[in-house]
C-alpha positions as CSV (number, residue, x, y, z in Angstrom):
1,M,3.0,18.9,-33.3
2,L,6.8,19.6,-33.2
3,S,8.6,16.1,-33.6
4,T,12.2,15.2,-33.4
5,R,14.5,13.1,-35.4
6,F,18.7,13.2,-35.6
7,T,20.6,11.9,-38.3
8,R,22.5,8.7,-36.1
9,E,20.6,6.5,-33.9
10,T,18.7,8.9,-31.4
11,L,18.8,7.6,-27.9
12,V,16.6,9.5,-25.1
13,I,17.5,9.4,-21.3
14,V,14.5,10.2,-19.1
15,G,16.1,11.7,-16.1
16,N,19.3,14.3,-15.8
17,G,19.9,12.9,-12.0
18,M,22.7,10.7,-11.2
19,A,22.2,8.0,-12.5
20,G,21.5,9.1,-16.0
21,A,24.7,11.6,-16.0
22,R,26.6,8.6,-14.6
23,L,25.1,7.1,-18.1
24,C,26.5,9.8,-20.6
25,A,29.9,9.2,-19.3
26,E,29.7,5.6,-19.8
27,L,28.8,6.5,-23.1
28,V,31.1,8.1,-24.1
29,A,33.5,6.0,-23.0
30,Q,32.7,2.8,-24.3
31,A,30.6,3.9,-26.9
32,P,31.4,7.4,-28.3
33,Q,29.8,7.6,-31.6
34,R,27.5,5.3,-31.9
35,Y,24.0,7.4,-31.0
36,D,23.2,11.1,-30.8
37,I,21.8,11.5,-27.1
38,L,19.4,14.1,-25.9
39,V,18.9,14.5,-21.9
40,L,16.0,15.4,-20.7
41,G,16.3,17.1,-16.9
42,A,12.7,17.9,-15.5
43,E,14.8,19.8,-12.8
44,P,16.1,23.6,-14.0
45,E,19.3,22.7,-12.8
46,P,21.9,20.5,-14.9
47,A,22.8,17.1,-13.0
48,Y,24.4,17.4,-9.6
49,N,25.1,15.1,-7.0
50,R,22.5,14.6,-4.3
51,V,24.6,13.1,-2.0
52,L,25.9,16.6,-1.3
53,L,22.8,18.3,-0.5
54,S,23.1,17.7,3.5
55,S,26.7,19.1,2.7
56,V,25.2,22.6,1.2
57,L,22.7,22.1,4.2
58,A,24.8,22.3,6.9
59,G,27.4,25.1,5.0
60,E,30.0,22.7,4.0
61,I,30.1,23.6,0.6
62,D,28.9,25.6,-1.5
63,E,25.8,24.9,-4.5
64,A,29.0,25.0,-7.2
65,A,30.5,21.8,-5.5
66,L,27.6,19.6,-6.7
67,S,28.0,20.1,-10.0
68,L,28.5,16.8,-12.0
69,H,29.1,17.7,-15.6
70,P,30.5,21.2,-16.9
71,Q,28.3,22.6,-19.3
72,E,31.3,22.0,-22.0
73,F,30.9,18.2,-21.2
74,Y,27.7,18.0,-23.3
75,A,28.7,19.9,-25.7
76,S,32.3,18.7,-26.6
77,H,30.2,14.8,-26.6
78,H,27.4,16.2,-29.2
79,I,24.8,15.3,-26.2
80,K,22.2,17.9,-26.3
81,M,20.6,18.4,-22.3
82,E,17.6,20.0,-21.6
83,T,16.4,21.1,-18.0
84,S,12.9,22.1,-17.3
85,A,11.9,19.6,-19.5
86,K,9.7,17.2,-17.8
87,A,8.4,14.1,-19.9
88,V,4.3,13.5,-19.0
89,A,3.6,11.0,-22.1
90,L,5.5,7.8,-23.3
91,D,4.4,5.7,-26.2
92,A,6.0,3.1,-26.3
93,A,4.6,1.5,-29.6
94,G,4.9,4.7,-31.5
95,H,8.8,5.2,-30.3
96,S,8.0,9.0,-29.1
97,I,7.7,10.8,-25.7
98,T,5.5,13.9,-25.2
99,L,6.8,16.7,-22.7
100,A,4.7,19.6,-20.5
101,D,5.5,21.6,-23.0
102,G,3.7,20.1,-26.0
103,R,6.2,18.6,-28.0
104,T,6.5,15.2,-28.8
105,I,10.2,13.7,-29.3
106,A,10.5,10.6,-31.4
107,F,13.6,8.0,-30.2
108,D,15.2,4.8,-31.6
109,R,16.0,3.9,-27.9
110,L,14.8,5.4,-24.4
111,V,16.3,5.2,-21.1
112,L,14.0,5.9,-18.1
113,A,16.4,7.2,-15.4
114,T,13.3,9.0,-13.6
115,G,14.8,8.6,-10.0
116,S,11.4,8.3,-7.0
117,Q,9.5,10.8,-4.8
118,P,9.4,11.4,-1.6
119,L,6.4,9.8,0.8
120,M,4.1,11.9,1.9
121,P,1.4,10.5,3.5
122,P,-2.4,11.9,3.7
123,L,-2.5,13.2,7.0
124,P,-4.4,16.0,8.4
125,G,-2.5,19.4,7.5
126,M,0.0,18.5,4.7
127,G,-1.4,21.2,2.7
128,L,-0.3,23.7,5.0
129,E,2.5,26.4,4.3
130,G,6.0,24.7,5.3
131,V,5.2,21.4,5.3
132,M,8.4,20.2,2.7
133,A,10.5,16.9,1.7
134,F,14.3,16.9,1.8
135,R,14.7,15.9,-2.0
136,D,16.7,18.0,-4.3
137,L,18.4,21.4,-4.3
138,A,15.0,23.5,-4.2
139,D,14.3,21.7,-0.8
140,T,17.8,22.9,0.5
141,R,17.1,26.2,-0.2
142,R,14.2,26.2,1.2
143,L,15.4,24.5,4.6
144,Q,18.4,26.7,4.6
145,A,15.9,29.5,4.5
146,L,14.4,28.4,7.7
147,A,17.9,27.7,9.4
148,A,18.5,31.7,8.7
149,R,15.8,32.5,10.9
150,A,16.6,30.2,14.1
151,A,13.1,28.5,13.1
152,E,11.4,25.5,15.1
153,V,11.9,23.0,12.9
154,V,10.3,18.9,13.2
155,V,11.9,16.7,11.3
156,I,9.8,13.6,10.5
157,G,12.1,9.8,9.8
158,G,15.0,8.9,11.7
159,G,16.5,7.1,8.5
160,L,19.3,9.1,6.7
161,L,17.7,12.2,4.6
162,G,16.0,12.8,8.3
163,L,19.4,12.6,10.1
164,E,20.9,14.7,7.4
165,A,18.4,17.4,7.4
166,A,18.4,17.4,10.9
167,A,22.1,17.5,11.7
168,G,22.1,20.5,9.0
169,L,19.0,21.9,9.6
170,V,20.7,22.3,13.7
171,R,24.6,23.5,12.6
172,R,23.2,26.6,10.5
173,G,20.9,27.5,13.9
174,A,17.7,26.0,13.5
175,K,15.6,24.0,16.5
176,V,15.0,20.6,15.4
177,R,13.4,18.4,17.0
178,L,13.7,14.0,15.3
179,L,10.6,11.9,15.2
180,H,10.9,8.9,14.1
181,L,8.0,6.0,14.2
182,M,10.5,3.2,14.8
183,D,12.2,1.7,18.2
184,R,15.7,2.9,17.2
185,L,17.1,5.1,14.5
186,M,18.3,4.1,10.8
187,E,16.7,0.8,11.7
188,R,17.6,-1.2,8.6
189,Q,21.1,-0.3,8.9
190,L,21.8,-0.5,12.5
191,D,21.3,-2.7,15.5
192,H,19.4,-1.7,18.8
193,A,23.6,-0.9,20.0
194,G,24.8,1.1,17.0
195,A,21.6,3.3,17.1
196,A,22.1,4.2,20.5
197,H,25.6,5.2,19.8
198,L,24.3,7.9,16.8
199,R,21.4,9.0,18.9
200,R,23.4,10.2,21.9
201,A,25.8,11.4,19.4
202,M,22.7,13.7,17.7
203,E,21.3,14.8,21.2
204,R,24.7,16.0,22.0
205,R,24.7,18.2,19.2
206,G,21.6,19.6,20.4
207,I,18.5,17.6,18.4
208,V,15.5,16.5,20.4
209,V,15.2,12.8,19.2
210,E,11.5,11.3,19.8
211,I,11.7,7.8,19.4
212,G,8.0,5.5,18.7
213,A,6.6,8.9,17.6
214,S,3.4,8.4,15.5
215,T,2.6,11.8,14.1
216,S,-1.4,12.1,13.4
217,A,-1.8,15.7,12.2
218,I,0.2,18.9,11.3
219,R,-1.6,21.4,13.2
220,G,-2.2,25.6,11.8
221,E,-4.8,27.5,9.9
222,Q,-3.0,28.3,6.7
223,Q,1.0,27.9,7.7
224,V,2.0,25.0,10.3
225,E,2.1,25.6,13.6
226,G,2.9,22.4,14.9
227,V,2.4,18.8,15.1
228,A,0.3,16.4,16.9
229,L,1.4,12.7,17.8
230,A,-1.3,9.8,18.5
231,D,-0.3,9.2,21.4
232,G,-1.8,12.6,22.4
233,R,1.4,14.8,22.8
234,S,2.3,17.9,20.3
235,F,5.5,20.3,19.8
236,G,5.5,23.1,18.1
237,A,6.9,24.6,15.0
238,Q,6.8,26.8,11.9
239,A,8.1,24.0,9.4
240,V,7.7,19.6,9.2
241,V,10.5,18.0,7.0
242,W,9.4,15.1,5.7
243,A,12.1,12.4,5.3
244,I,10.3,9.0,5.8
245,G,11.7,7.2,2.6
246,I,10.9,7.3,-1.1
247,K,8.7,5.3,-4.1
248,P,10.3,4.8,-7.3
249,E,9.0,7.6,-10.1
250,I,7.2,4.5,-12.6
251,T,3.9,6.9,-13.7
252,L,5.3,7.1,-17.2
253,A,6.3,3.6,-17.4
254,R,2.8,2.1,-16.2
255,S,0.9,4.7,-18.6
256,A,3.1,3.0,-21.4
257,G,2.0,-0.4,-20.4
258,L,5.4,-1.5,-19.2
259,E,6.0,-4.5,-16.9
260,T,6.5,-2.6,-13.0
261,G,6.7,-3.8,-9.7
262,R,7.6,-1.4,-7.2
263,G,9.8,-0.5,-9.8
264,I,10.1,-0.6,-13.5
265,K,11.2,-4.5,-14.2
266,V,14.3,-4.5,-16.0
267,D,16.6,-7.5,-17.0
268,D,20.4,-8.1,-15.9
269,R,21.1,-5.7,-19.2
270,M,18.5,-3.4,-17.6
271,R,16.1,-3.9,-20.9
272,T,12.2,-3.3,-19.5
273,S,9.7,-5.6,-21.1
274,H,9.4,-3.4,-24.3
275,A,13.2,-4.2,-26.6
276,D,13.8,-0.3,-27.3
277,I,13.2,0.8,-23.6
278,Y,15.7,0.8,-20.5
279,A,15.4,2.1,-17.0
280,L,18.3,2.3,-14.3
281,G,18.5,3.9,-10.7
282,E,15.9,4.3,-8.0
283,C,13.3,3.9,-10.9
284,A,14.3,0.5,-11.9
285,E,13.4,-2.9,-10.1
286,H,16.2,-5.8,-10.9
287,R,15.7,-9.1,-9.7
288,A,12.8,-8.4,-7.3
289,Q,15.5,-5.5,-5.7
290,V,14.9,-1.7,-5.8
291,Y,17.7,0.2,-5.4
292,G,17.8,3.7,-3.5
293,L,21.5,4.2,-3.5
294,V,24.4,5.4,-6.2
295,E,26.1,2.9,-6.3
296,P,24.0,0.2,-7.5
297,A,22.8,2.9,-10.0
298,Y,26.8,3.9,-11.2
299,A,27.0,-0.2,-11.5
300,Q,23.5,-0.4,-13.8
301,A,24.7,2.6,-16.2
302,A,27.9,0.8,-16.2
303,A,26.3,-2.3,-17.8
304,L,23.7,-0.4,-19.9
305,A,26.1,1.4,-21.6
306,S,28.5,-1.7,-22.8
307,H,25.2,-3.0,-24.1
308,L,24.0,-0.1,-25.8
309,G,27.9,-0.1,-27.2
310,G,27.1,-3.8,-28.2
311,G,29.3,-5.0,-25.4
312,D,27.6,-8.3,-23.4
313,A,28.6,-6.6,-19.4
314,A,25.4,-7.4,-17.6
315,Y,24.6,-6.3,-13.9
316,E,23.7,-8.8,-11.4
317,G,22.9,-7.3,-8.7
318,S,24.8,-5.1,-5.8
319,V,25.7,-6.1,-2.1
320,L,23.8,-3.3,0.2
321,A,26.2,-0.9,1.9
322,T,25.8,2.3,3.5
323,H,29.0,4.2,4.5
324,L,28.6,7.8,5.2
325,K,29.0,10.3,8.3
326,I,26.2,12.3,10.4
327,A,26.8,14.9,12.7
328,G,30.5,14.6,12.6
329,V,30.0,10.1,13.0
330,G,30.8,7.7,10.7
331,I,28.5,4.6,9.9
332,F,29.2,1.8,8.0
333,S,26.6,-1.4,7.7
334,C,26.2,-3.9,5.3
335,G,24.4,-7.2,5.0
336,D,22.9,-8.5,7.8
337,V,23.1,-6.2,10.7
338,Q,20.7,-8.0,13.5
339,G,22.0,-11.6,13.3
340,A,19.3,-14.1,11.7
341,Q,19.1,-17.7,13.1
342,G,21.7,-19.4,12.8
343,T,24.4,-17.0,12.8
344,S,27.2,-15.7,15.1
345,S,28.1,-11.9,16.3
346,A,30.8,-10.5,18.3
347,V,30.8,-7.4,19.3
348,L,33.7,-4.3,20.1
349,E,32.6,-1.3,22.1
350,D,33.9,1.7,23.4
351,A,31.1,3.8,24.7
352,A,33.1,6.9,26.1
353,G,35.3,7.3,22.7
354,G,32.0,6.8,20.3
355,I,33.1,3.8,18.7
356,Y,30.8,0.9,18.2
357,R,31.3,-2.4,15.8
358,K,30.1,-5.7,15.2
359,V,30.5,-8.7,13.2
360,V,27.7,-11.2,11.9
361,T,29.2,-14.8,10.9
362,E,28.0,-18.0,9.6
363,G,30.3,-20.9,9.3
364,D,33.4,-19.5,7.3
365,R,31.4,-16.3,5.5
366,L,30.7,-12.5,6.9
367,K,27.5,-12.3,6.8
368,G,26.6,-8.6,8.2
369,A,28.7,-6.1,9.8
370,V,28.6,-2.6,11.8
371,L,30.8,0.1,12.1
372,V,29.9,3.4,14.2
373,G,32.1,6.4,15.1
374,D,35.3,4.5,13.2
375,T,34.7,3.8,9.6
376,E,38.2,2.9,9.1
377,D,37.6,-0.7,8.1
378,A,34.5,-0.5,6.1
379,G,36.0,-1.6,2.4
380,F,37.4,-4.5,4.5
381,Y,34.0,-5.7,5.3
382,R,32.3,-5.3,1.8
383,D,34.7,-6.6,0.2
384,L,34.7,-9.7,2.6
385,L,31.0,-9.9,1.9
386,A,30.8,-9.3,-1.6
387,Q,33.5,-11.3,-2.6
388,G,31.9,-14.4,0.1
389,T,35.9,-14.3,1.3
390,P,36.3,-17.7,3.5
391,I,37.3,-16.6,7.1
392,G,38.2,-19.8,8.3
393,G,38.1,-20.0,12.0
394,F,38.4,-16.6,12.5
395,G,34.6,-16.0,12.6
396,A,34.5,-13.6,16.0
397,D,37.9,-12.1,15.7
398,L,36.8,-10.3,12.5
399,V,35.5,-7.5,15.0
400,F,39.0,-6.2,15.3
401,G,39.2,-5.9,11.9
402,P,41.6,-6.5,8.6
403,Q,45.1,-6.4,10.6
404,F,44.2,-9.5,12.6
405,F,42.7,-10.9,10.1
406,S,45.7,-11.3,7.6
407,T,48.1,-11.6,10.5
408,G,45.7,-15.0,11.5
409,T,45.3,-16.0,8.2
410,Q,49.2,-16.0,7.4
411,V,49.9,-17.8,11.0
412,A,47.2,-20.9,9.9
413,A,49.0,-21.2,6.6
């Protein structure tokens, strides 16, 4: 058994995704001399920007644009980074972690940034060639190869990942049918009207959208030949892409006896139930919330780096917001977009121009906002919600954006 120890206090980061890479940058800024850092990444590539994978799939950028840190970053800051280094066992009491190649590495402090895994339901035909997820760079390359031969592809899932996969594939030349179980696209972020605008935009780009579609099986012998639905319909396909959600990767933590729920439970300093082990990003559960977004992971990394460096910063949670562009359509969503009991809603819609916006208020506070088509005012609504800024008597008028709100509040004053 090979045991590795460094001369200074050893910090091992398991996971070289966006959360782990951001923590490295934060530690360089906040605690540059405190630790010898070893980063273990399971993938063969160094840390890259997963958010931009859809842009690579669509041919808008190349793979080189995904890199988060050049190789010189690690060397110049005395960070050892290993790729294809999968951690398979954690001995929390013994302060060591075992890798798939048999090595055992000792640590003084450990950070679990293991991310998440795609949800893959146990349906008939899931083991066929051509069934895949859209999660990492290897998936993206496989999807590019499919699109290059103009394959018929069924994408299952009308959330963010499914929509991005469908848009990228059709832009590359594939024939795409999108199946979604729920009654509208992006049901967590959009109301019915906003989702209808998005669906029309997807269909204009040649994507066939099936709403309320429950997949019952994948058809084929060795290779995917089609998809069967619970209502008896079926569609031909050479590949099926699952994009129905993710689940936190907590296998190491759970097997080591750390406290887990949906994710690895952490406090405001990202510490787990073990004093020397931390977690952040998609695998972490903070105040009963698991975030599948980049911004919370970056905020967590800043707080954890402060703590590891002797500071007192704490992570107190994040306002959930989505701001992106799918198939050329800008989308922004934050807070309560449906309008809970006791709230009021105001809508501004230009169907011909493909523009929709909605604000939800309660008393003198903004509770949520949806923007489809024109998202220029996204920052204004996000800040109002995050900061809890009083909106006075301008509740419904918030739908017109920051210029009216600023003018109106000045007149009122």
